[in-house]
C-alpha positions in Angstrom: 92.5 79.4 108.5 96.3 79.8 107.7 98.2 83.3 107.7 98.1 83.7 103.9 94.6 83.5 103.8 94.4 85.9 106.9 96.9 88.2 105.0 94.8 88.2 101.6 91.6 88.9 103.1 92.8 92.3 105.1 95.5 93.0 102.5 93.0 95.8 101.1 91.9 97.2 104.2 95.4 97.5 105.5 96.4 99.2 102.3 93.9 102.1 103.2 95.2 102.2 106.9 98.7 102.6 105.5 97.7 105.5 103.3 95.4 107.0 105.9 98.2 106.8 108.4 101.1 108.1 106.0 98.9 111.3 104.9 98.5 112.0 108.7 102.4 111.8 109.2 102.9 113.9 105.9 100.4 116.4 107.1 102.6 117.1 109.9 105.1 118.7 108.1 103.3 121.8 106.1 100.7 122.1 109.3 104.1 122.9 111.1 105.5 125.0 108.3 102.4 127.3 108.0 100.5 127.0 111.5 103.3 126.1 114.1 101.1 123.0 114.6 101.7 120.1 116.0 104.8 121.3 117.1 106.3 125.0 116.7 108.5 125.4 113.6 110.6 127.7 111.6 108.1 129.9 109.3 108.7 130.0 105.8 108.6 133.0 103.6 106.0 133.2 101.0 106.2 131.7 97.4 109.8 130.3 98.4 110.8 126.8 97.6 109.9 125.6 101.2 106.4 127.3 101.1 105.7 125.9 97.6 106.5 122.5 99.0 104.5 122.7 102.2 101.5 124.1 99.8 102.0 120.9 97.5 102.2 118.7 100.8 99.1 120.4 102.7 96.8 120.2 99.2 98.1 116.7 98.1 98.4 115.2 101.8 94.6 116.1 102.2 93.9 114.5 98.9 95.7 111.2 100.0 94.2 111.3 103.4 90.6 110.9 101.7 91.9 108.9 98.6 90.7 111.1 96.0 92.6 110.5 92.8 95.0 108.8 95.1 97.3 107.3 92.2 98.2 110.7 90.6 98.3 112.4 94.2 100.8 109.8 95.2 102.9 109.8 92.0 103.1 113.7 92.5 104.0 113.6 96.0 106.6 110.8 95.4 108.3 112.8 93.0 108.1 116.1 95.3 109.7 113.9 98.1 112.4 112.7 95.6 112.9 116.1 94.9 113.1 117.4 98.5 115.8 114.5 99.2 118.3 115.5 96.3 117.8 119.2 97.1 117.9 119.4 100.7 119.5 116.1 102.3 122.0 114.5 99.6 124.4 117.6 99.8 125.1 117.0 103.4 126.2 113.3 102.8 125.3 110.1 100.5 123.7 108.2 103.2 120.1 109.2 104.6 121.1 108.2 108.2 123.9 111.0 108.4 122.2 113.4 106.1 118.6 113.2 108.0 116.8 112.2 104.8 115.4 109.0 105.9 111.7 110.0 106.3 112.0 111.5 102.8 113.3 108.6 101.0 110.7 106.6 103.0 108.0 108.7 101.9 109.1 108.9 98.3 109.0 105.2 98.1 105.5 104.7 99.9 104.0 107.2 98.0 105.4 105.4 94.9 103.9 102.4 96.1 100.3 104.1 96.4 100.9 105.5 92.9 100.6 101.8 91.7 98.4 100.0 94.2 96.1 103.0 94.6 94.1 103.8 97.8 92.5 100.8 98.9 88.6 100.2 100.0 88.5 102.7 102.3 88.8 105.7 100.0 86.9 108.3 97.6 88.3 106.3 94.6 86.5 103.1 95.6 83.4 104.7 96.7 83.0 106.3 92.9 84.1 103.4 91.4 81.1 101.4 92.8 78.9 104.1 91.1 
């Protein structure tokens, strides 16, 4: 058994694992904004841009976690993170390393990948597809 065949065999499972871990990492942001957990953060004003972004991240992040409408959810999140980068980080400088936007850029492109690849076999999408 060579590395190529092992990689092809486990690729769908790894896709699901990466989706789940990415959703968990994303969910830290709205949970901090709204509930001060897992770390204390600044509170956000109701209906502010940060509040709306947090609400989107909370709701869509939960859907992404379970793999429900993964492609659509990921596409929306990709756009939201691109918007967050250009609105919140890019004005502080061109390079993500200097403007604190590395996570936003990485999330944006990971979500874009999920929009194309789907949620993998460990998702509600896959369960419903089998029915």
